[in-house]
C-alpha positions in Angstrom: 51.5 116.2 73.5 52.7 113.1 71.8 50.7 111.0 69.4 49.8 108.6 72.2 48.5 111.4 74.3 51.5 111.6 76.7 52.9 114.9 77.8 56.2 115.9 79.4 59.8 115.7 78.6 61.1 113.2 76.2 63.0 110.3 77.8 66.7 110.7 78.3 69.1 109.0 76.0 71.5 106.4 77.4 74.3 108.8 76.5 72.7 111.6 78.5 72.1 109.2 81.4 75.8 108.3 81.4 76.7 112.0 81.4 74.5 112.7 84.4 76.0 109.7 86.3 79.5 111.1 85.6 78.4 114.6 86.7 77.0 113.2 90.0 80.2 111.2 90.5 82.4 114.3 90.1 80.3 116.3 92.4 80.3 113.6 95.0 84.1 113.2 94.9 84.6 117.0 95.3 82.3 117.0 98.3 83.8 113.9 99.9 87.3 115.4 99.6 86.3 118.9 100.8 84.1 118.0 103.8 84.2 114.2 104.3 81.8 111.4 103.5 79.7 111.6 106.7 79.0 115.4 106.2 77.9 114.9 102.6 74.3 114.4 101.8 72.4 113.3 98.7 70.8 116.7 98.6 74.2 118.4 98.5 75.4 116.2 95.7 72.2 116.9 93.7 72.5 120.6 94.2 76.0 120.6 93.0 74.8 119.1 89.7 71.5 120.8 89.5 69.3 117.8 90.1 67.2 116.6 93.0 68.3 114.1 95.6 65.6 111.8 94.2 67.5 111.8 90.9 70.7 111.0 92.7 69.1 108.0 94.4 67.6 106.9 91.1 71.1 106.5 89.7 72.9 105.3 92.7 71.9 103.2 95.8 74.1 105.2 98.2 76.3 108.3 98.3 79.4 106.1 98.3 78.2 104.3 95.2 78.3 107.7 93.3 82.0 107.2 92.6 81.4 104.0 90.5 81.4 105.7 87.1 84.9 107.0 87.7 86.3 103.6 88.6 84.3 102.0 85.7 85.7 104.4 83.1 89.2 103.5 84.1 88.5 99.8 83.8 87.1 100.2 80.3 90.1 102.3 79.2 92.7 99.9 80.5 90.8 96.9 78.9 90.9 98.7 75.5 94.6 99.5 75.9 95.2 95.8 76.5 93.3 94.8 73.3 95.3 97.4 71.3 98.6 96.4 72.9 101.0 95.8 70.0 103.5 93.0 69.8 106.8 94.2 71.0 105.4 97.3 72.7 106.2 97.7 76.4 103.1 97.2 78.6 103.8 100.4 80.5 103.7 102.3 77.3 100.5 100.7 76.1 98.7 101.5 79.3 100.6 104.3 81.0 100.7 106.6 78.1 97.2 106.0 76.8 95.0 106.2 80.0 95.6 109.8 81.0 94.7 111.2 77.6 91.6 109.0 76.9 88.6 111.2 76.1 86.3 109.2 78.5 88.5 110.4 81.3 88.7 114.0 80.2 85.9 115.1 82.5 87.0 113.1 85.5 88.6 114.8 88.5 92.3 115.5 88.2 94.8 113.1 89.5 95.3 115.0 92.8 91.5 114.8 93.5 91.4 111.1 92.6 94.4 110.5 94.9 92.5 112.2 97.7 89.5 109.9 97.0 91.7 106.8 97.2 93.1 108.1 100.5 89.5 108.3 101.8 89.0 104.6 101.0 91.5 103.7 103.7 89.2 105.1 106.5 85.7 105.1 104.9 84.3 101.6 104.8 81.6 102.5 102.2 84.2 103.9 99.8 86.6 101.1 100.6 83.9 98.6 99.5 83.4 100.5 96.2 87.2 100.7 95.6 87.6 97.0 96.1 84.5 96.1 94.1 85.9 98.0 91.2 89.0 95.8 91.2 86.8 92.7 91.4 85.0 93.9 88.3 88.3 94.9 86.6 89.9 91.5 86.7 87.5 89.6 84.4 87.4 92.6 82.0 91.2 92.5 81.8 91.2 88.8 81.4 88.8 89.0 78.4 90.9 91.7 76.8 94.1 89.6 77.2 92.4 86.5 75.9 91.1 88.4 72.9 94.6 89.8 72.2 96.2 86.4 72.4 93.5 84.6 70.5 92.7 82.4 73.5 89.3 81.1 74.8 87.7 83.5 77.3 87.9 80.8 80.0 91.6 80.1 79.5 93.5 80.1 82.8 96.5 82.0 81.5 94.8 85.4 80.8 92.9 85.0 84.1 96.2 84.7 86.0 97.8 87.5 84.0 94.8 89.8 84.6 95.1 89.1 88.4 98.8 90.2 88.2 98.0 93.3 86.3 95.1 94.2 88.5 97.2 93.9 91.7 100.0 96.0 90.2 97.6 98.8 89.2 96.0 98.9 92.7 99.4 98.7 94.5 100.7 101.6 92.5 97.6 103.8 93.1 97.5 103.1 96.8 101.3 103.6 97.1 100.8 107.1 95.7 97.8 107.9 97.8 99.2 106.6 101.1 102.5 108.4 100.7 100.8 111.7 100.2 98.4 111.0 103.1 101.2 110.1 105.5 103.1 113.3 104.6 106.2 111.4 103.6 106.3 113.3 100.3 104.8 116.4 98.9 102.0 116.2 96.3 104.2 117.4 93.4 106.9 114.9 94.1 104.3 112.1 94.6 102.7 113.0 91.2 106.0 112.3 89.5 106.5 109.2 91.6 103.0 107.9 90.7 103.9 107.8 87.0 107.2 106.2 87.8 105.7 103.7 90.2 102.9 102.8 87.7 105.4 102.2 84.9 107.7 100.2 87.2 104.8 98.0 88.4 103.6 97.4 84.8 107.2 96.6 83.7 107.3 93.9 86.4 103.9 92.5 85.3 105.0 92.5 81.7 107.5 89.8 82.5 104.7 87.4 82.7 102.6 89.0 79.9 104.8 88.5 76.9 
């Protein structure tokens, strides 16, 4: 019993809440990929993590929304890479080399699983909405990072346009990889190598306007 007479478990820290959200996200993705979105329930997602369905709904408004932490982590990592982007360094090196090894992504699903998730967004409206929403949220985050790097006001038009270019390139590269595997035009191992090359090529094109 606490000094105020309350009993029970102590409140969760924000760090632990973030961990639970990520655990739920990973479980949801694994289930979506294995059995489809329609066949996946909140109860199944909760069981995979060791929590109740009520806990799942406390953190997320829908089962499709469970993937948000994975997309959000990627946005934060790319934004930090932009802020740390050194003068004279190639953009594809600043972002392409840093993102896969970032500690915040260490517990995310592997690239093949994330590719399968992106493929699901083509035919699952709920997941498609989450996917596109993540890019809506990414653009202003990238713009702020680019403005900070360049010493420009946050509302300057130049970093806003640059962020839109970067955002479009990242999405195009990710979907290019996912669609090619889904359509059977290339095997996953080859597509894995192509994803890296495509991402770097897309970023190299964008860098022409982000000097």
